[in-house]
Structures are given as structure tokens and as C-alpha cells.
Steps between C-alpha positions, in 0.01 A plus 500: 500500500406132512403379848827412667675408822798662672691173458454505122571871470826479695611213280421693183677819615815303579502305174421801284773714655748222426375459141523872434852516644616212283334650192676830564837322521582568864634277779355485853797701623412779257141516622612486863735793447228698322272485805782519757459145627743217558488224241365262763221738596404552137497126430242469778273719287538290186468177701171616654641507852443873548266750333668792321409857586293703256791742465746224409257353249454837329877553480554154352216515249621834368855365478380187319328718242137422588376809688147436373482200734546710814126567570412132465781393732385755757155344487648152543710606798201655677284193437777265620551700820135549591339186362411182683524147364155341502622166636632645826207344687606160364863549606541173695377308196725665241854362457762773466585390146135526390446860608665639188280283279185631669616855438588435136172317436308790652670747266510289185320611186528151349554159662594209273554151634543135417316289758462129576231556762232769512700818578448678830326801346230268362453262794185466707552461879416128506751423225774697679415329829534156340839588352636615835369190677665276239840667540791333674522779754268422789281802567229532763151625417577857606813518283311364202215745552745793507676386184172453315384846608825651370455327166142625472609853595738504202199466271383848598695627199204387287262719701674833438308780336800564274847366421386137505793295366471282191560141611598233246550139611619205295351218705599136472199286407569265790395780737144476364463130584679462833220493760657727760261510796261253337242519217284782637794723583656437161179569312462831683864581432459444127186713499709772664746477211217541251373813675850648507560430131168660415624819664716733292813466711579127495611269220568130545658273243493130575815309410359161388652172617553390140776761459736273692836659578464876482672833561399512867627155589761648736236647729243768567567874513337843501594815308394835641492814285440850629315805372615736228614755759778259596709579196781254432397237754557155345254333735560216743504124449407316820558132577382345825674196645415298809715724719513845341403730216754591232483839327660549158523867400793514262357586155661196336356266763151646473521479120578128523186440707299707253622278217392189689159651573450593135586145392249366754233732361562356153483141629187560709142509376353835398316685781154427356578129460652494847180643647306216335743248653451648847121487466516141378728396786248642748216304333705180504548500877285226646 
């Protein structure tokens, strides 16, 4: 199983049980009756408020006509009950609404994003520090240090021995030329991008300024896809605002974000040309 977090696993169990129920043509009341629960208690399972028991899951999966999924669900339940989210030591720094994203990012097999600044997974500490200091929210040095450390800790996904996610970023060209943190910081940041692209897990396409109005004009977003064991999962589209993170998990919503991302890929430079642009931008910094 791909490296995962209890937060992500609980979310997937809840969503998948709901998808399987709907596909089988049953209502929540039917499922509740099948496992001798009230409708309210069963809705807590599908809404990720309460974990289902292994016995209830086996009963439901057999009833839904997918008994072959029982062993995998048992594995998920055990991992969700015994596991520990890696960011627990950063708890004071993590907003409640961001915890789910950290779990999903940890378990993703592919991460696709449209970005107007260097994305967090690619940032060097000095670049991240400069962004936090430029924000409207006034943070003290200790708060900034903790947030930067959290952002750097997320990048541990690139250091795994296996199950390293494929990361694909369409990056606005303006992000290459904005001197966040000053010339030296920016040059080092661009060199970091080059080293990531030259690995086998990261692709960056630069969306050139000459494109003008484009598919991503309404804002940045991230799409997370999960491993092949997670049969039927449509993925998650994530949009972060100033005050919260928004999670889109309805298949039609995720599909719409996929269409936008695909259009951006067509409008952006090819990966090899984008790498040349990044290298040139680093050379041009005076």
C-alpha cells in the first residue's frame, strides 16, 4: 500500500463505502438496516465522523456485490486505527482545514497543480520564509520558523525508498522572475527546480506570459490522485483561499479541474523547453 496517513485512510473508507452503496442502488436507510444501525449512526460512517467496524464493512461489501474488496478494506481499517499522522509534532502550526490535505498529499500517487508561485513541495527554506514574512498576517519569528519547518517536512515524500509520487506542475512564468527573498535566494530556488526536474518524479511546464488569458485565470489548484489499489476513487481537487482549503471530491467536479489542467498543459511550454527557461531565468538574475 502507498505510504498513507490515518486521516487520508478514514476519508477514503467513508467515500468508498458511499460510492459502493450508490452504485448498488441502495439508500442510507437500507445500509443502516443491513448493519443494524440507525440512519443517523450510519450517516456518521459515510460522513467520516465515525469509523465502521470490520464486521460491518464485510457485511456491506458482500451485500454491495464486491466481496473481493474485503481483504483490502480490512488492511485499510487496521492502518487507520493504528497509524499516526506524521505532522502531529507540528500540530500548533497546522490549521484544522489543512490536516486533510497533508494526509491526502502523503498518500497521493500523483500530484498535479497549477501554480503562480513556486509550490510548497519545491520551495527552499529561504523562499518559504520570505513568503511568510511578506504575508498580511503578522507572524513572529518562532511562528514563521515552525511553518517553514512544516513545509520542508512535506518534501520528505521525495526521499522515500518506494512509492514516490509523480508531481506535475504547470508554473506561471512570472514565478521565475519575481525575486522572492532577493537575488541569491531566487537563484538558489531556481537551481532547486532544475535538480527536481532532473529527477524522475517531477515535471514542470512553464506557462509563458505571452499566452495572455488562459485556462487557469480563475486561480490556482491541485489535483491529487491515489494508487491503483484505491479502485474507483475519482481523486481530489484542492483549492486554497486566504481563510480555508476547499476539497472537491465529486467526480464531475474533479473532472472539471482535470479539463482545466489539461488545457494548461497544452498552453504551457513542453517540459524540456520549460527546463531551459528555468535555467535561463537563473542565469539572468543579477
